[in-house]
C-alpha positions in Angstrom: -120.6 -66.4 30.8 -122.1 -66.4 34.4 -118.8 -65.1 35.7 -118.8 -62.2 33.2 -122.4 -61.3 34.1 -121.5 -61.4 37.8 -118.5 -59.2 37.3 -120.5 -56.7 35.2 -123.2 -56.5 37.9 -120.5 -55.9 40.5 -118.9 -53.1 38.5 -122.3 -51.5 38.0 -123.1 -51.6 41.8 -119.7 -50.1 42.6 -120.3 -47.3 40.1 -123.7 -46.5 41.6 -122.3 -46.5 45.1 -119.5 -44.2 44.1 -122.0 -41.8 42.5 -124.0 -41.8 45.7 -120.9 -41.2 47.8 -119.9 -38.3 45.5 -123.4 -36.7 45.7 -123.5 -37.0 49.5 -120.0 -35.5 49.9 -120.8 -32.6 47.6 -124.1 -31.9 49.3 -122.6 -32.0 52.8 -120.0 -29.5 51.7 -116.9 -31.8 52.0 -114.0 -30.2 50.1 -112.9 -32.1 47.0 -109.3 -32.6 46.1 -107.7 -29.4 44.8 -110.4 -27.1 46.1 -109.4 -24.4 48.6 -110.7 -24.7 52.2 -113.3 -22.1 53.0 -112.3 -19.3 55.4 -113.8 -19.5 58.9 -116.9 -17.5 59.6 -118.1 -15.7 62.7 -121.0 -17.1 64.7 -123.6 -14.5 63.4 -122.6 -15.0 59.8 -122.8 -18.8 60.2 -126.2 -18.6 61.9 -127.5 -16.4 59.0 -126.1 -18.8 56.4 -127.8 -21.8 58.1 -131.3 -20.3 57.8 -133.3 -21.9 55.0 -134.6 -19.6 52.2 -137.6 -21.0 50.4 -138.9 -20.0 46.9 -141.9 -17.6 46.7 -144.2 -20.4 45.5 -143.0 -23.0 48.0 -145.7 -25.5 49.0 -145.5 -28.2 51.6 -146.1 -31.8 50.8 -149.7 -32.9 50.7 -148.8 -35.9 53.0 -146.9 -33.7 55.4 -148.8 -33.2 58.6 -147.7 -30.8 61.4 -146.3 -32.6 64.4 -147.9 -32.3 67.8 -145.7 -31.1 70.7 -145.2 -33.7 73.4 -146.3 -31.3 76.1 -149.5 -30.3 74.3 -152.9 -31.0 76.0 -155.4 -32.4 73.6 -159.0 -31.4 74.5 -162.2 -32.6 72.8 -165.6 -30.9 72.9 -167.0 -33.8 74.9 -164.4 -33.2 77.7 -165.8 -29.7 78.5 -169.5 -29.7 77.6 -172.3 -32.0 76.6 -173.7 -32.3 73.1 -176.9 -30.5 74.2 -174.9 -27.3 74.9 -173.6 -27.0 71.4 -175.5 -24.2 69.5 -176.1 -24.9 65.8 -176.3 -21.9 63.5 -179.2 -22.2 61.1 -177.3 -20.2 58.4 -175.6 -16.9 57.8 -177.0 -13.7 59.3 -179.6 -11.8 57.3 -178.4 -9.3 54.7 -174.8 -10.8 54.8 -173.9 -12.8 51.7 -172.1 -16.0 52.4 -169.3 -16.3 49.8 -166.3 -18.6 50.1 -163.1 -17.0 48.9 -161.4 -19.0 46.2 -157.7 -18.8 45.3 -156.9 -18.0 41.7 -155.9 -21.0 39.6 -152.2 -21.8 39.8 -151.8 -21.9 36.0 -152.2 -18.1 36.0 -149.3 -17.6 38.3 -146.8 -17.4 35.4 -148.7 -14.5 33.8 -150.1 -12.5 36.7 -147.4 -12.7 39.4 -144.6 -11.7 37.1 -146.6 -8.8 35.7 -147.3 -7.5 39.2 -143.6 -7.8 40.1 -141.9 -6.1 37.3 -138.2 -6.6 38.0 -135.9 -3.7 38.2 -132.9 -3.8 36.0 -130.2 -6.0 37.6 -127.1 -4.0 38.7 -124.6 -6.9 38.2 -125.3 -8.9 35.1 -122.6 -11.6 35.4 -123.2 -15.2 34.1 -120.0 -16.2 36.0 -121.2 -15.0 39.4 -120.8 -17.4 42.4 -124.0 -19.0 43.6 -125.8 -17.5 46.6 -124.6 -19.5 49.6 -127.9 -19.4 51.5 -130.0 -20.4 48.5 -127.5 -23.1 47.6 -127.5 -24.6 51.1 -131.4 -24.8 51.2 -131.4 -26.4 47.7 -128.8 -29.0 48.8 -130.8 -29.9 51.9 -133.9 -30.3 49.8 -132.0 -32.5 47.3 -130.9 -35.1 49.9 -134.2 -35.0 51.9 -133.1 -33.0 54.9 -136.1 -30.8 54.1 -139.1 -33.2 54.1 -140.7 -32.1 50.9 -140.5 -34.2 47.8 -142.9 -32.1 45.8 -141.3 -31.4 42.4 -140.5 -27.8 41.4 -142.2 -26.1 38.5 -139.6 -25.3 35.9 -142.2 -24.1 33.4 -141.3 -26.7 30.7 -142.1 -29.5 33.1 -141.4 -30.5 36.6 -138.0 -30.7 38.3 -138.0 -33.6 40.7 -135.0 -34.9 42.7 -133.8 -37.0 39.8 -133.9 -34.0 37.5 -131.9 -31.8 39.8 -129.5 -34.6 40.8 -128.5 -35.1 37.1 -128.0 -31.3 36.7 -126.0 -31.1 40.0 -123.5 -34.0 39.5 -120.4 -33.3 37.4 -120.0 -35.2 34.2 -123.6 -36.3 34.1 -125.1 -35.8 30.6 -128.0 -33.3 30.5 -131.2 -34.4 28.9 -133.8 -32.6 26.7 -135.8 -31.5 29.8 -132.7 -29.8 31.2 -132.0 -28.0 28.0 -135.6 -26.9 27.6 -135.9 -25.7 31.2 -132.7 -23.6 31.1 -133.5 -22.2 27.6 -137.0 -21.2 28.8 -135.4 -19.3 31.8 -133.0 -17.5 29.4 -135.9 -16.5 27.2 -137.8 -15.1 30.2 -134.7 -13.1 31.1 -134.5 -11.8 27.6 -138.2 -10.9 27.7 -138.0 -9.0 31.0 -134.6 -7.3 30.5 -134.2 -6.6 26.8 -131.9 -3.7 27.6 -129.2 -6.1 28.7 -128.9 -7.8 25.3 -126.9 -5.9 22.7 -128.4 -7.7 19.7 -131.9 -8.8 18.9 -131.8 -12.6 19.3 -133.8 -15.6 20.3 -133.2 -19.0 22.0 -134.8 -22.3 21.0 -138.0 -21.1 19.6 -140.4 -21.4 16.6 -140.2 -18.8 13.9 -143.9 -17.8 14.3 -143.4 -17.2 18.0 -145.4 -18.2 21.1 -146.0 -15.4 23.5 -147.2 -17.7 26.4 -143.7 -19.3 26.4 -141.8 -16.1 25.9 -141.1 -16.8 22.3 -141.2 -13.6 20.2 -141.6 -13.9 16.4 -138.4 -13.8 14.4 -139.3 -10.4 13.0 -136.3 -8.0 13.5 -134.1 -10.7 14.9 -130.4 -10.8 13.9 -129.4 -14.0 15.7 -131.1 -17.3 16.5 -129.6 -19.6 19.1 -130.4 -23.3 19.8 -128.7 -26.4 21.2 -128.4 -29.2 18.7 -127.9 -32.9 19.6 -125.5 -35.0 17.4 -127.2 -38.4 17.8 -124.4 -40.6 16.5 -121.8 -38.9 18.7 -124.2 -38.5 21.7 -123.0 -34.9 21.9 -124.6 -31.4 22.4 -123.4 -28.4 20.4 -124.5 -24.7 20.5 -125.7 -23.2 17.2 -125.8 -19.5 16.3 -127.7 -18.5 13.1 -126.4 -15.2 11.8 -129.2 -13.9 9.5 -127.2 -10.9 8.1 -124.2 -12.9 7.3 -126.3 -15.9 6.0 -124.2 -18.2 8.2 -124.6 -20.9 10.8 -121.8 -21.0 13.4 -121.4 -24.1 15.6 -119.7 -23.8 19.0 -118.4 -27.2 20.1 -116.5 -27.9 23.3 -115.0 -31.1 21.8 -114.1 -30.7 18.1 -112.6 -34.2 18.1 -116.1 -35.7 18.3 -116.8 -35.3 14.6 -114.7 -35.2 11.5 -115.2 -32.5 8.9 -117.1 -34.9 6.6 -119.4 -35.9 9.5 -120.0 -32.3 10.5 -120.9 -31.3 6.9 -123.4 -34.2 6.6 -125.1 -33.3 9.9 -125.4 -29.6 9.1 -126.5 -29.9 5.5 -130.2 -30.2 6.3 -130.0 -27.1 8.5 -128.2 -25.0 5.9 -131.0 -25.7 3.5 -133.9 -25.5 6.0 -133.2 -22.1 7.7 -133.3 -20.0 4.5 -136.8 -21.3 3.7 -137.9 -20.8 7.3 -136.7 -17.2 7.2 -138.4 -16.6 3.8 -141.7 -18.1 5.0 -141.9 -15.5 7.8 -142.3 -12.7 5.3 -140.2 -10.4 7.4 -136.9 -10.6 5.6 -137.9 -10.3 1.9 -137.0 -6.6 1.8 -134.0 -6.6 4.0 -132.1 -9.6 3.0 -130.7 -9.9 -0.6 -130.6 -13.7 -0.5 -134.4 -13.7 -0.1 -135.1 -10.6 -2.1 -133.4 -11.8 -5.3 -135.5 -15.0 -5.3 -138.7 -13.1 -4.8 -137.8 -10.7 -7.7 -137.0 -13.6 -10.0 -133.3 -12.9 -10.2 -132.5 -16.4 -8.9 -134.3 -19.6 -9.4 -133.1 -21.2 -6.1 -132.8 -19.9 -2.6 -129.1 -19.9 -1.6 -128.2 -22.2 1.3 -126.5 -21.0 4.3 -122.9 -21.7 5.1 -122.1 -23.7 8.2 -118.8 -23.6 10.0 -117.3 -24.8 13.2 -115.7 -22.2 15.4 -112.0 -23.0 16.0 -110.5 -23.8 19.4 -109.0 -20.4 19.6 -112.6 -19.0 20.0 -114.3 -21.9 21.7 -112.6 -23.3 24.9 -112.2 -27.1 24.7 -113.1 -29.6 27.3 -110.7 -32.3 28.6 -113.4 -34.3 30.3 -116.6 -36.0 29.1 -120.2 -35.4 30.2 -120.4 -31.7 30.6 -121.1 -30.8 26.9 -124.7 -29.7 27.6 -123.6 -27.2 30.3 -120.9 -25.9 27.9 -123.3 -25.3 25.1 -125.8 -23.5 27.3 -123.1 -21.3 28.7 -121.8 -20.5 25.2 -125.3 -19.3 24.3 -125.8 -17.3 27.4 -122.4 -15.6 27.0 -122.9 -14.9 23.3 -126.3 -13.3 24.0 -124.8 -11.0 26.7 -121.8 -10.3 24.4 -119.4 -11.8 26.9 -116.1 -13.6 26.2 -116.1 -17.4 26.2 -112.6 -17.6 27.7 -113.8 -18.5 31.2 -116.1 -21.4 30.1 -113.7 -24.2 31.1 -113.7 -27.5 32.9 -112.7 -25.7 36.1 -115.9 -23.6 36.0 -118.3 -26.4 35.3 -118.9 -26.9 39.0 -119.9 -23.3 39.4 -122.2 -23.3 36.4 -124.0 -26.4 37.5 -124.5 -25.1 41.0 -125.9 -21.8 39.6 -128.3 -23.4 37.2 -129.6 -25.7 40.0 -130.3 -22.7 42.2 -131.7 -20.6 39.3 -134.1 -23.3 38.2 -135.1 -24.3 41.8 -135.9 -20.7 42.7 -136.8 -19.6 39.1 -134.4 -16.6 39.5 -134.9 -14.1 36.7 -132.1 -11.9 37.9 -128.4 -12.8 38.0 
């Protein structure tokens, strides 16, 4: 028994050390097997890439004190004059109000700063774009402590500390609820600021009554509703698309082998019965949807449930590895909202997607 416990502890220690080695190698830019070697850069380009780029709301650590140069000369008042020579002001001059300027509260930043800086329409809307090298380099330096600032970043649904971003950064690490919430919130903000880019009225992870402060519009006039659903028994994330016109719930799963047809039907049964009643309770679909209208007119005694189906592997690219399901589902939703093909959401692109979401959350990028 003691030998078994010792061996398990040894295996756990080796796993943690391997994870740390992987993180350090990735952050320092060491090429992984199978990846192409980056092309050499000229000195000016390399110097430009090595300059740190900080977010607009960047704040230094409270405990971080500026260093004093070694050659500086420190002079005190007592070294130059006596205490009797110090002139004390009795107060502010006459007819001049003495008012201390106060900074606006930080909780208003999300509502005032973004309204002042109304973004122009992005020229290149590409969810598969490479991550910006300079931003990514600064983020990686912050992640491993090369930039001495451990202050967590504000991701609007919580705080993104080093642990939060490390999980999002490392391949095959399962995403948690806070990652799903933070990325969904960023997608909602993009949808709010750039509605012209989205071909269909849709919504991501929101309540049917809406919540304007969290960029959640009401379900009125929406055709699609997207959210990420967790299969608890299988420990697995899936993407869900509710098609109101078709009265259908479509599930996009990167690993169809996780659940049998019977398990899938059992999991989705409550959702197929719940959504019709949620839609009816909004009061916005009673005249435009026959399934609701017939019940309100008394033609049917029971509201018809929706039909749930899993999209086949010909539509949804399948993963050959484990641990990236959360990133897969978020990318399915982002691509569907932008009316983009899902073909390029593969295991080979997971590294790029993770890097991009790390940078987008760290800098709170609203543009692509």
